[in-house]
C-alpha positions in Angstrom: -14.1 12.6 -36.1 -15.3 10.4 -39.0 -18.3 12.3 -40.1 -18.7 10.0 -42.9 -19.9 7.2 -41.0 -22.3 9.2 -38.9 -26.2 9.0 -39.4 -29.0 11.2 -38.2 -30.8 9.8 -35.3 -34.4 10.2 -34.6 -34.6 12.5 -37.7 -31.9 14.9 -36.2 -27.9 15.4 -36.7 -26.3 14.0 -33.7 -22.7 13.9 -33.0 -22.0 13.9 -29.2 -23.9 11.1 -27.0 -23.9 10.7 -23.5 -24.3 7.2 -21.9 -26.1 6.8 -18.3 -25.3 3.3 -16.8 -22.1 3.2 -19.1 -20.8 0.4 -16.8 -23.6 -2.1 -17.7 -23.4 -4.6 -20.2 -26.1 -3.1 -22.3 -25.1 0.8 -22.6 -21.2 0.0 -22.1 -21.0 -2.0 -25.4 -23.3 0.4 -27.2 -21.3 3.2 -26.1 -18.1 1.7 -27.5 -20.3 0.7 -30.9 -21.3 4.3 -31.0 -17.4 5.6 -30.8 -16.6 3.2 -33.5 -18.9 4.7 -35.8 -17.3 8.2 -35.0 -19.8 9.7 -32.7 -18.1 11.6 -29.5 -19.2 9.6 -26.5 -19.1 10.3 -22.9 -20.6 8.2 -20.1 -20.8 7.8 -16.3 -21.8 5.2 -14.0 -22.0 4.8 -10.1 -20.8 1.3 -10.4 -17.9 0.9 -13.1 -16.2 -2.0 -12.9 -12.5 -2.5 -14.0 -13.0 -4.5 -17.0 -15.6 -2.4 -18.6 -13.6 1.0 -17.7 -10.6 -0.4 -19.4 -12.8 -1.2 -22.7 -14.3 2.1 -22.5 -11.0 3.7 -22.3 -9.5 1.8 -25.1 -12.5 2.9 -27.4 -12.0 6.6 -26.6 -15.3 6.8 -24.3 -14.5 9.6 -21.7 -15.9 9.4 -18.4 -17.5 12.1 -16.4 -20.6 14.3 -16.1 -23.0 15.4 -19.0 -21.2 17.8 -20.9 -22.6 21.4 -22.0 -22.4 20.4 -25.7 -24.1 17.0 -25.4 -26.9 16.3 -28.2 -28.4 13.1 -26.7 -28.4 11.0 -23.7 -29.0 7.2 -23.8 -29.8 5.3 -20.6 -30.6 2.0 -19.2 -34.2 1.4 -18.0 -32.7 1.0 -14.5 -31.7 4.8 -14.4 -34.3 6.5 -12.7 -35.7 10.2 -13.6 -34.2 11.7 -10.5 -30.6 10.9 -11.7 -28.6 14.4 -11.9 -27.8 14.2 -15.5 -31.2 13.0 -16.4 -33.0 16.0 -14.8 -30.0 18.2 -16.2 -30.7 16.8 -19.7 -34.4 17.4 -19.1 -34.0 20.9 -18.0 -31.9 21.7 -21.1 -33.9 20.0 -23.6 -31.6 17.4 -24.6 -33.5 14.1 -26.0 -33.4 11.1 -23.6 -33.7 7.7 -25.0 -33.5 4.1 -23.6 -30.7 1.8 -24.8 -32.8 -0.4 -26.7 -34.7 2.3 -28.6 -31.2 4.0 -29.6 -29.8 0.5 -30.8 -32.9 -0.2 -32.9 -32.5 3.5 -34.4 -28.9 2.5 -35.3 -30.0 -0.9 -36.4 -32.5 0.8 -39.3 -29.3 1.8 -41.4 -27.8 -2.1 -41.3 -29.0 -5.4 -41.8 -29.8 -6.5 -38.6 -29.1 -10.2 -37.1 -31.1 -10.2 -34.0 -30.3 -12.7 -31.1 -33.4 -13.2 -28.9 -34.6 -15.5 -26.3 -35.0 -16.0 -22.7 -31.7 -17.5 -22.0 -28.2 -17.9 -24.2 -28.5 -14.9 -26.0 -25.0 -13.3 -25.1 -23.4 -16.5 -25.7 -25.0 -17.1 -29.0 -24.2 -13.4 -30.1 -20.5 -14.2 -28.9 -20.2 -17.5 -30.9 -21.6 -15.9 -33.8 -19.2 -13.0 -33.7 -16.2 -15.4 -33.3 -17.4 -17.4 -36.3 -17.7 -14.2 -38.4 -14.2 -13.2 -37.3 -12.6 -16.6 -38.2 -14.4 -16.3 -41.5 -13.0 -12.8 -42.0 -16.6 -11.7 -42.5 -16.7 -7.7 -41.4 -19.8 -7.4 -39.6 -20.4 -5.1 -37.0 -21.6 -6.2 -33.7 -23.0 -5.0 -30.2 -22.5 -7.8 -27.5 -24.4 -7.7 -24.3 -21.6 -8.9 -22.1 -17.5 -9.1 -22.1 -15.5 -11.7 -23.8 -13.4 -13.7 -21.7 -10.2 -12.9 -23.6 -10.6 -9.3 -23.5 -11.6 -8.6 -26.9 -13.8 -5.5 -27.4 -17.9 -6.0 -26.8 -18.8 -4.2 -29.7 -17.2 -3.1 -33.1 -18.4 -1.0 -36.1 -17.7 -3.4 -38.6 -17.0 -2.3 -42.4 -20.2 -4.1 -44.1 -23.7 -3.5 -44.0 -24.5 -6.3 -41.3 -24.9 -5.8 -37.7 -25.0 -8.6 -35.1 -27.2 -7.7 -31.7 -28.5 -9.6 -29.0 -32.1 -8.0 -28.5 -33.4 -7.6 -24.9 -37.0 -8.2 -24.1 -36.9 -7.4 -20.5 -38.2 -3.8 -20.8 -40.3 -4.0 -23.9 -37.9 -2.2 -26.3 -38.0 -5.4 -28.4 -41.0 -3.8 -30.3 -38.7 -1.3 -31.9 -36.5 -4.0 -34.0 -37.1 -5.0 -37.7 -34.4 -7.5 -38.4 -33.0 -8.9 -41.5 -32.5 -12.2 -39.8 -33.8 -13.4 -36.3 -32.2 -16.2 -34.4 -34.7 -17.6 -31.6 -32.6 -19.7 -29.1 -35.3 -20.4 -26.8 -38.3 -18.8 -24.9 -39.4 -19.0 -21.4 -41.7 -17.0 -19.3 -39.5 -14.3 -17.3 -39.7 -10.8 -16.6 -43.1 -10.8 -15.0 -42.7 -7.0 -13.8 -43.1 -6.3 -17.6 -45.0 -9.2 -19.0 -47.7 -10.2 -16.7 -48.6 -13.6 -18.4 -46.7 -16.2 -20.6 -49.0 -15.1 -23.5 -48.0 -11.5 -23.2 -44.3 -12.4 -23.7 -45.3 -14.8 -26.8 -47.1 -11.9 -28.4 -44.1 -9.7 -28.2 -41.9 -12.3 -29.8 -44.5 -13.3 -32.3 -44.6 -9.7 -33.3 -40.9 -9.6 -33.9 -41.0 -12.5 -36.0 -43.4 -10.9 -38.0 -41.4 -7.7 -38.5 -38.4 -10.0 -39.8 -37.7 -9.3 -43.2 -35.7 -12.4 -44.3 -35.4 -15.6 -42.0 -36.6 -16.7 -38.7 -34.1 -19.3 -37.4 -35.8 -21.2 -34.6 -34.0 -24.1 -32.6 -36.3 -27.1 -32.9 -35.5 -28.8 -29.7 -36.3 -25.5 -27.6 -39.7 -26.6 -26.7 -43.5 -26.4 -27.6 -43.3 -22.4 -26.4 -41.1 -21.5 -29.3 -43.0 -23.5 -31.8 -46.2 -21.9 -30.7 -44.7 -18.5 -31.1 -43.4 -19.4 -34.6 -46.5 -20.8 -35.7 -48.3 -17.5 -34.8 -45.9 -15.3 -36.4 -46.3 -14.6 -40.2 -42.7 -14.6 -41.7 -41.1 -14.8 -45.1 -39.1 -17.9 -44.1 -39.0 -19.7 -41.1 -36.1 -22.5 -40.7 -35.6 -24.7 -37.6 -32.0 -25.9 -36.7 -30.7 -28.4 -34.4 -27.9 -30.7 -33.6 -28.3 -34.3 -34.0 -25.8 -35.2 -31.4 -22.4 -34.2 -30.0 -19.3 -35.7 -28.7 -16.3 -34.4 -26.8 -13.2 -35.7 -24.9 -12.8 -35.6 -21.0 -11.7 -32.4 -19.6 -11.0 -30.9 -16.1 -14.0 -29.5 -13.9 -15.0 -25.9 -15.2 -13.2 -26.3 -18.5 -14.6 -25.5 -21.8 -14.7 -28.6 -24.1 -14.0 -29.2 -27.7 -17.3 -30.7 -28.8 -18.0 -32.1 -32.1 -21.5 -30.8 -33.5 -22.9 -33.4 -35.7 -25.2 -31.3 -38.1 -27.7 -32.1 -40.7 -30.8 -30.6 -42.9 -29.7 -27.4 -44.5 -26.3 -27.2 -43.0 -23.8 -27.2 -45.7 -21.1 -29.2 -43.6 -21.8 -32.3 -41.7 -19.9 -31.6 -38.3 -18.1 -28.9 -36.6 -16.2 -28.1 -33.7 -17.0 -25.7 -30.9 -15.1 -24.8 -27.8 -18.1 -25.1 -25.5 -19.5 -27.2 -22.7 -22.8 -29.1 -22.3 -25.9 -29.6 -24.2 -27.2 -26.0 -23.8 -24.1 -24.3 -25.2 -23.9 -27.0 -27.8 -27.4 -25.6 -29.2 -26.2 -22.2 -28.8 -22.9 -23.0 -31.1 -25.5 -24.4 -33.8 -27.7 -21.4 -33.8 -24.5 -19.2 -34.6 -23.3 -21.6 -37.2 -27.0 -21.4 -38.5 -26.9 -17.6 -38.7 -23.7 -17.3 -40.2 -24.6 -19.7 -42.9 -28.0 -17.6 -43.4 -25.5 -14.5 -43.7 -23.6 -16.0 -46.5 -20.6 -17.3 -44.7 -18.9 -20.4 -46.2 -18.9 -22.9 -43.1 -15.8 -24.7 -42.2 -15.5 -27.0 -39.2 -13.1 -24.8 -37.1 -15.3 -21.7 -37.1 -15.8 -21.9 -33.3 -12.7 -23.9 -32.3 -11.2 -20.9 -30.6 -14.4 -19.4 -29.0 -12.7 -17.3 -26.2 -15.9 -17.9 -23.8 -17.8 -14.9 -22.1 -17.4 -13.5 -18.8 -19.6 -14.5 -16.2 -20.6 -17.5 -18.2 -19.1 -20.8 -16.6 -15.9 -18.7 -16.2 -13.1 -20.2 -14.0 -12.1 -17.9 -11.4 -9.7 -20.1 -9.9 -8.5 -23.7 -9.1 -7.3 -24.0 -5.8 -6.0 -27.3 -4.0 -7.9 -29.3 -6.6 -11.1 -27.2 -6.1 -12.6 -25.6 -9.1 -14.2 -22.1 -8.7 -16.4 -20.5 -11.5 -19.0 -18.0 -11.9 -22.3 -17.7 -14.1 -25.0 -15.2 -14.9 -27.8 -17.7 -14.6 -30.8 -16.1 -13.1 -33.7 -17.7 -14.3 -34.9 -21.4 -13.2 -34.5 -22.8 -16.4 -30.8 -21.6 -16.9 -29.8 -22.4 -13.4 -31.2 -26.1 -14.1 -29.1 -26.2 -17.6 -26.0 -24.9 -15.7 -26.1 -27.3 -12.7 -26.8 -30.3 -15.2 -23.7 -29.2 -17.0 -21.5 -29.0 -14.1 -22.7 -32.2 -12.7 -21.4 -33.5 -15.7 -17.8 -32.0 -15.2 -17.6 -33.2 -11.7 -14.8 -35.9 -10.9 -16.1 -39.0 -9.5 -16.3 -38.3 -5.9 -16.6 -34.6 -6.3 -19.6 -32.6 -5.1 -21.3 -29.5 -6.2 -21.6 -26.2 -4.2 -23.8 -23.3 -5.4 -24.0 -19.8 -3.9 -26.9 -18.1 -5.5 -28.0 -14.7 -5.8 -31.6 -14.0 -6.5 -32.3 -11.4 -8.9 -35.3 -9.0 -8.7 -38.0 -9.3 -6.0 -40.7 -9.9 -8.8 -38.7 -12.8 -10.4 -38.0 -14.3 -7.1 -41.6 -14.3 -6.0 -42.9 -15.7 -9.4 -40.6 -18.6 -9.5 -39.4 -19.3 -5.9 -40.7 -22.9 -6.3 -38.9 -23.3 -9.4 -35.5 -22.0 -8.1 -35.7 -24.3 -5.3 -36.2 -27.4 -7.6 -33.4 -26.3 -10.1 -30.9 -25.6 -7.0 -31.9 -29.2 -5.5 -29.6 -30.3 -8.2 -26.6 -29.0 -6.0 -25.3 -31.0 -2.9 -24.9 -27.6 -0.7 -26.9 -24.4 -1.4 -25.8 -21.1 0.1 -28.5 -18.1 -0.7 -27.7 -14.4 -0.7 -30.1 -11.7 -0.4 -31.9 -10.7 -3.5 -30.2 -8.3 -5.6 -32.9 -5.7 -6.0 -31.9 -3.9 -9.3 -34.0 -1.0 -8.2 -37.3 -2.8 -7.4 -39.4 -2.4 -4.1 -39.7 -5.4 -2.1 -42.7 -7.6 -3.0 -44.3 -10.3 -1.1 -42.9 -13.8 -1.5 -39.7 -12.4 -3.1 -37.3 -13.0 -0.4 -34.2 -15.6 -0.4 -36.1 -16.9 2.5 -39.1 -17.7 0.6 -36.7 -19.8 -1.8 -35.4 -21.5 1.2 -38.8 -22.7 2.3 -39.3 -24.3 -0.7 -35.7 -26.1 -0.6 -36.3 -27.2 2.8 -38.6 -30.0 1.3 -35.6 -31.5 0.1 -33.5 -33.1 2.8 -31.0 -34.3 0.6 -29.5 -30.6 -0.1 -27.4 -28.9 2.6 -28.9 -25.3 3.2 -27.6 -22.0 4.4 -29.1 -18.5 4.3 -26.8 -15.6 4.4 -27.1 -13.5 7.6 -25.5 -10.5 5.7 -25.8 -8.9 2.2 -22.3 -10.1 1.4 -20.4 -13.5 1.6 -19.0 -12.8 4.8 -21.1 -15.8 6.3 -20.3 -18.3 3.5 -18.3 -21.2 5.2 -16.2 -23.2 2.8 -14.2 -25.1 5.1 -15.9 -28.3 3.9 -14.9 -28.2 0.4 -12.2 -30.7 -0.7 -10.2 -31.6 -3.8 -12.4 -32.5 -6.7 -15.2 -30.3 -5.8 -16.8 -27.6 -7.9 -17.8 -24.4 -6.3 -20.2 -22.2 -8.3 -21.4 -18.3 -7.8 -24.6 -17.9 -9.8 -26.8 -14.8 -10.3 -26.9 -11.6 -12.4 -26.5 -9.2 -9.7 -23.0 -8.2 -8.0 -22.3 -11.7 -7.0 -19.2 -11.5 -9.3 -17.7 -8.7 -7.2 -18.6 -10.4 -4.0 -17.2 -13.8 -5.1 -13.8 -12.1 -6.1 -13.6 -10.7 -2.7 -14.5 -13.8 -1.1 -12.2 -15.8 -3.2 -9.3 -13.3 -2.2 -9.9 -13.5 1.6 -10.4 -17.3 1.3 -7.2 -18.2 -0.9 -5.2 -15.9 1.7 -6.5 -17.9 4.7 -3.7 -19.7 6.2 -4.3 -23.6 6.5 -2.1 -25.5 8.8 -2.0 -29.1 7.2 0.2 -32.0 6.9 0.9 -34.0 3.9 0.6 -37.8 4.0 0.6 -40.8 1.5 -2.7 -42.5 1.2 -2.4 -46.2 0.2 -6.2 -46.5 -0.2 -6.4 -43.6 -2.7 -3.0 -43.8 -4.2 -2.9 -39.9 -3.6 -1.1 -37.4 -1.7 -3.8 -36.1 1.0 -4.0 -33.4 3.5 -5.2 -34.1 7.3 -8.9 -33.8 7.2 -9.1 -35.7 4.1 -8.6 -32.8 1.6 -6.4 -34.0 -1.3 -3.4 -31.7 -2.1 -3.7 -32.6 -5.9 -6.0 -34.8 -8.3 -2.5 -36.0 -10.1 -1.5 -39.6 -9.4 1.8 -40.0 -7.7 3.8 -42.3 -5.9 4.7 -43.0 -2.1 8.1 -41.2 -2.1 7.6 -38.2 -4.8 4.4 -36.5 -5.5 3.7 -33.5 -8.0 1.5 -31.5 -5.7 0.1 -28.2 -5.5 0.3 -26.4 -2.0 -2.9 -24.8 -0.4 -2.3 -21.3 -0.9 -1.2 -19.5 2.5 0.0 -22.8 3.8 3.0 -22.8 5.9 5.0 -25.5 7.7 7.1 -25.6 10.6 10.3 -23.6 10.2 12.4 -25.3 7.5 16.0 -26.1 7.2 16.6 -23.6 4.5 20.5 -24.3 4.1 19.7 -27.9 3.6 17.0 -27.4 1.0 19.2 -25.2 -0.8 22.2 -27.6 -0.6 19.9 -30.6 -1.8 18.6 -28.4 -4.7 22.0 -27.7 -5.8 22.8 -31.2 -6.1 19.7 -32.0 -8.3 20.0 -29.1 -10.9 22.8 -28.5 -13.5 25.7 -26.0 -12.4 24.3 -23.2 -14.7 21.3 -23.0 -12.2 21.9 -20.1 -9.8 20.7 -20.8 -6.0 21.4 -18.3 -3.4 20.4 -18.0 0.2 19.0 -14.9 2.0 19.1 -13.0 -1.4 18.5 -9.3 -1.3 15.3 -8.6 -3.3 15.3 -4.5 -3.1 17.5 -4.1 -5.9 15.3 -6.5 -8.1 12.4 -4.5 -7.7 11.4 -1.2 -9.3 10.4 0.5 -5.8 13.7 -0.6 -4.5 12.7 -1.7 -0.9 12.3 -4.9 1.1 14.5 -7.6 2.4 15.6 -11.1 1.4 14.5 -14.4 -0.2 15.1 -17.3 2.1 16.1 -19.4 -1.1 16.7 -17.4 -4.9 16.8 -19.6 -7.9 17.6 -18.6 -11.6 16.9 -22.0 -13.3 19.0 -22.7 -16.3 16.2 -24.6 -18.3 12.9 -26.2 -18.0 14.6 -29.4 -16.3 16.1 -27.3 -13.3 12.7 -25.5 -13.2 10.8 -28.4 -12.8 13.3 -29.9 -10.6 13.2 -26.9 -8.2 9.1 -26.8 -8.2 9.0 -30.5 -7.2 11.7 -30.0 -4.4 9.5 -27.1 -2.9 6.5 -29.0 -3.2 8.1 -31.9 -1.4 9.5 -29.6 1.1 6.2 -27.9 1.8 7.5 -24.6 0.8 5.7 -21.9 -1.1 7.0 -20.7 -4.3 6.7 -17.0 -5.8 7.7 -16.3 -9.3 9.6 -12.9 -9.8 9.9 -11.1 -13.0 11.3 -7.5 -13.3 9.8 -6.5 -9.9 7.2 -4.0 -11.0 3.7 -3.8 -9.3 4.9 -5.3 -6.0 6.2 -4.3 -2.5 8.7 -6.8 -0.7 8.3 -6.7 3.1 11.6 -5.6 5.1 11.5 -8.8 6.6 11.9 -10.8 3.3 9.9 -13.5 1.9 9.8 -17.2 3.6 9.9 -19.0 0.4 11.4 -20.3 -2.9 11.6 -17.2 -5.2 12.1 -18.3 -8.9 13.4 -15.8 -11.4 13.7 -16.7 -15.3 16.5 -14.3 -15.8 18.9 -16.7 -17.5 19.5 -15.6 -21.1 17.7 -18.9 -22.1 14.5 -17.4 -21.3 14.9 -14.3 -23.3 14.3 -15.8 -26.6 13.1 -13.6 -29.4 12.4 -15.9 -32.7 10.3 -15.0 -35.7 8.6 -17.6 -37.5 7.7 -18.3 -41.1 4.1 -17.9 -40.7 4.5 -14.3 -39.5 4.4 -14.8 -35.8 7.2 -14.6 -33.1 8.2 -16.8 -30.2 9.4 -14.7 -26.9 10.5 -16.2 -23.8 9.1 -15.1 -20.1 12.3 -13.5 -19.3 12.4 -11.0 -22.2 11.9 -7.6 -21.2 9.1 -5.9 -22.5 11.5 -2.8 -23.7 13.6 -5.5 -25.5 10.5 -7.1 -27.3 9.5 -3.7 -28.4 13.0 -2.8 -29.7 13.5 -5.9 -31.3 10.3 -6.0 -33.1 10.9 -2.4 -34.0 14.4 -3.6 -35.7 12.4 -6.3 -37.6 9.3 -4.1 -38.9 6.9 -5.7 -36.6 4.3 -3.3 -35.4 1.6 -3.8 -32.7 4.0 -4.1 -29.7 4.7 -0.5 -29.0 2.1 -0.1 -26.2 4.3 -2.4 -24.3 7.4 -0.5 -24.3 7.0 1.4 -21.3 5.8 -1.2 -18.8 8.6 -2.0 -16.5 8.1 -5.7 -16.8 8.9 -8.9 -18.8 6.7 -11.1 -21.0 6.2 -13.7 -18.0 4.7 -11.0 -15.7 2.8 -9.3 -18.5 1.2 -12.6 -19.3 0.4 -13.3 -15.5 -1.1 -10.0 -15.2 -2.7 -9.6 -18.6 -0.5 -6.3 -18.8 -1.7 -3.4 -20.8 -1.1 0.4 -21.5 -2.4 2.6 -24.1 -5.5 1.2 -25.1 -3.5 -2.3 -25.7 -3.4 -5.5 -23.7 -0.8 -8.4 -23.6 -3.4 -11.1 -24.8 -4.5 -9.1 -27.5 -1.2 -10.4 -29.4 -1.0 -13.6 -27.7 -1.7 -17.0 -29.8 -0.6 -19.6 -27.5 1.2 -19.8 -24.0 3.9 -22.2 -22.5 3.5 -22.8 -18.9 4.7 -25.0 -16.1 2.4 -25.9 -13.5 3.7 -25.8 -9.7 3.4 -29.7 -10.2 6.1 -29.4 -12.6 4.0 -30.4 -15.7 5.0 -28.7 -18.9 1.8 -27.4 -21.2 1.1 -25.5 -24.1 -2.3 -23.9 -24.3 -3.9 -21.7 -27.1 -5.1 -18.3 -26.2 -8.6 -19.6 -26.9 -8.2 -22.3 -23.7 -7.2 -19.6 -21.3 -9.3 -17.7 -19.1 -8.1 -13.9 -19.3 -9.7 -10.8 -18.0 -8.7 -7.5 -16.3 -5.2 -7.9 -14.7 -5.4 -11.7 -14.4 -5.0 -15.2 -16.3 -6.6 -17.9 -14.3 -4.3 -20.5 -15.6 -1.3 -18.8 -14.4 -2.5 -18.8 -10.7 -0.8 -21.9 -10.1 1.8 -22.0 -12.9 5.1 -20.0 -14.3 4.7 -18.7 -18.1 7.7 -20.0 -19.9 7.1 -18.1 -23.2 4.3 -17.1 -25.5 4.0 -17.3 -29.5 2.4 -13.8 -30.5 0.9 -13.0 -33.6 2.2 -10.1 -35.3 -0.6 -7.4 -35.9 1.2 -5.4 -38.8 4.4 -4.9 -40.7 5.9 -1.5 -41.3 9.3 0.3 -41.2 11.0 0.9 -38.1 10.9 4.5 -38.5 7.3 4.8 -38.2 7.4 2.0 -35.0 9.9 4.3 -33.5 8.0 7.5 -33.6 4.9 5.6 -32.1 7.1 4.3 -29.5 8.5 7.9 -28.8 5.0 9.3 -28.5 3.8 6.7 -26.0 7.3 7.4 -24.1 6.5 11.2 -24.1 3.1 10.8 -22.9 4.5 8.6 -19.8 7.1 10.9 -19.0 4.7 14.0 -18.8 2.0 12.0 -16.6 4.2 9.6 -14.3 7.0 10.2 -11.8 10.5 9.2 -13.1 11.8 8.1 -9.3 11.9 4.4 -8.2 7.9 3.5 -7.7 5.8 0.0 -8.0 3.5 1.8 -10.5 -0.2 2.6 -9.2 -0.6 1.9 -5.7 -4.6 1.8 -5.5 -7.2 0.4 -7.8 -9.5 3.1 -9.4 -12.7 2.8 -7.4 -15.8 2.1 -9.7 -16.5 5.5 -11.8 -13.6 7.4 -10.2 -9.9 7.8 -10.1 -7.7 6.6 -7.1 -5.2 9.4 -8.0 -7.8 12.2 -8.1 -9.2 11.1 -4.8 -5.7 11.1 -3.3 -5.1 14.7 -4.7 -8.2 16.0 -3.5 -7.3 14.8 0.0 -4.3 16.8 -0.1 -1.8 14.0 -0.2 0.5 15.0 -2.9 3.9 15.3 -1.4 3.0 13.6 1.9 6.1 11.6 3.2 7.0 8.9 5.5 10.8 8.7 5.7 12.0 8.6 2.1 8.7 7.3 0.9 6.4 10.1 -0.7 3.4 10.4 -2.6 4.5 11.7 -6.1 3.7 15.1 -6.9 3.3 14.3 -10.4 0.7 11.5 -10.0 -0.6 10.8 -6.7 -1.5 7.2 -7.1 2.4 6.5 -7.2 4.5 6.4 -4.0 8.1 7.0 -5.0 11.2 6.2 -2.9 13.2 9.3 -2.6 16.4 7.3 -1.8 16.5 5.4 1.6 12.8 4.3 1.6 12.2 1.1 3.5 9.2 -1.2 3.0 7.8 -0.1 6.4 7.8 3.4 5.4 5.9 2.5 2.5 3.3 0.6 4.1 2.7 3.2 6.7 2.3 6.0 3.9 -0.1 3.5 2.4 -2.2 3.3 5.7 -2.0 7.1 6.0 -3.2 7.6 2.6 -6.1 5.3 2.9 -7.4 6.7 6.2 -7.1 10.3 4.8 -9.1 9.5 1.9 -11.6 7.4 3.7 -12.0 10.6 6.0 -12.1 13.3 3.4 -13.8 11.4 0.5 -15.5 8.5 2.2 -14.0 6.0 -0.1 -11.8 2.9 1.0 -9.0 2.4 -1.5 -7.9 -1.0 -2.2 -4.4 -1.8 -3.1 -3.5 -2.7 -6.6 0.2 -3.6 -5.9 1.1 -7.0 -4.8 2.4 -7.3 -1.2 4.9 -10.0 -1.8 4.8 -13.1 0.5 2.3 -11.3 2.8 -1.5 -10.4 2.8 -2.8 -6.8 2.5 -5.3 -7.6 5.2 -2.8 -8.3 7.7 -1.0 -5.1 7.0 -4.0 -2.7 6.5 
């Protein structure tokens, strides 16, 4: 407990805080900030996502019900007074406070930079935090979202500055008195709280009036912002803006490296920002204006490595030339700006499809016509049911009311969902070059990921043909296999996931491949895979390849594509189950010594090959006195697999230490990408969905003696030995349900020790299935089905597998 940093809250000494709604983007980061200040923080949430759960765990925020020694309860405005922990706190006399009020109380002890406005607060705050980090300016911060690269959404900092976005939605804005206020834009929103535009204008004018130092006001944000600034009595009001911007071409959905041409009071004439579109360019300029006002010496590259924010134009996947993104936009002005930006990214013949989930009945009723006008920028619109956020239905507030306005625009294809989720969404008309956007502030992100998993796994019977007209390889039905130019005899194409050709001649393929690669590359037919996995079950790969170098890897990939054969990467074989029938595809393993390189550089970074075992990486780093990699020691995998899954343990994540990654796409293209250009989140890296990682440059977090590193490794090893089984396993079988533990649910269902053949639910950790010696893949799958059925029956929860089923789809097995 760091008692030195604790401050009285609301006139009383508080050390233990409980957070209701800790999975949300308001309370979750605040809980992490509190933990960083030294408070003991606990929390609970009925819908805790995996990404936030991982961030809370890394910060030391314990999950569970209200504890007996709790001294303060903070909650979101969405938490009702009927919540059991809310009632319990009231009964015991424990103070309850809304999230905004607690943040305002904490901010009274710091120099607050308040980021406010109707749209873009989270992105602007994240951009400012990125600039401060790059400038080594140690401010604290509380973000209202998650960084796309897995960086913490809050930090205590070591200076007296605090950067936070200030939410006006519930009226708590009236508690803040900032040192600097950044107003990015204003539009009338939250009609449930602000009945008129004038009411919202008064709230912001009052905030500007309470600002002790400078109000930064974007000069191109419209008359509404100017009116508010004119009404406020402020010490200094500065308008900021970008004269113009320029950027090179980039693939659909990708962030660009824009040049911001600055003027006026800026100390530099231009800067680079890794953002896309005019709207985010304005946010970047706002961040630079705030940083300069705080005393940061501006340089052109402070925003060059901006990682992006989750659910803000985040790329979910790129499948067969179709880019799939998600965005949090939920106000008509935000949606219009988003769709204009996406339109600019489309390929020449590409189309924009939008799936929209309205947020709150009151907002939908107020802006139904405006929503329709903004959505008309898309070529096709699919409307989901309204996400109520706890509101009661109001007249005119349904998705059907938006549909009624869009129907007046015959150029837009429409569909109104017949179910709460995305079961009725038909994407069969998508083709290469199109962009599909899932838009909304509710739970559409979870629905989109579930839909994407089903869609990507759907078999597609297609045939490749050369089109002299387009100069491209195409699929029957006109869908392009790739957007790369290629010739009539060879084409670097990416197969559609789940695609299967007629039974191939595996012997001929292996023979032809052997003639095309060097003798050092190993090629085997019907290679057993069980011994190459940590669970030790499963059949053989039809063709197994260990490429000796990048040229042989490229030749293998292009041969597989030309033969219409699926490709599977294989690392150390953890976190996967191989079916007894084996894998109908080309399995590539980077086990040749050439892929296990470990090379320190003069700048303090190291290069590691994809084939290097994580255990060996830790050992080599320890021998060189390089600290910060100890958390990887007990993960039974390789660097390549850890990059693909953003592997993590003991509060650390692979991409915490990554600077750049070298990869080869299925099309044989060799690329090097800095971390800032990669889309990484919990157990996922989008750029490695259709590519193999070849290696990475890692930064060294610290240097120390090998003895200290060894002690830390031993401590982690002991912790794993006490909590995980020693027998062969694939790691955790099931994902943790939101706010719960899969292992705990399995244990409560009386399943520890349950067996099918030699497959057994571990008596040590119930979320592990172990191999007692002679288990088959069929045994393991039957036991998984039995565990799911028992937990559903006794706990009312459907567990979803976390482990990969190699070469098959879980939906076909379960």
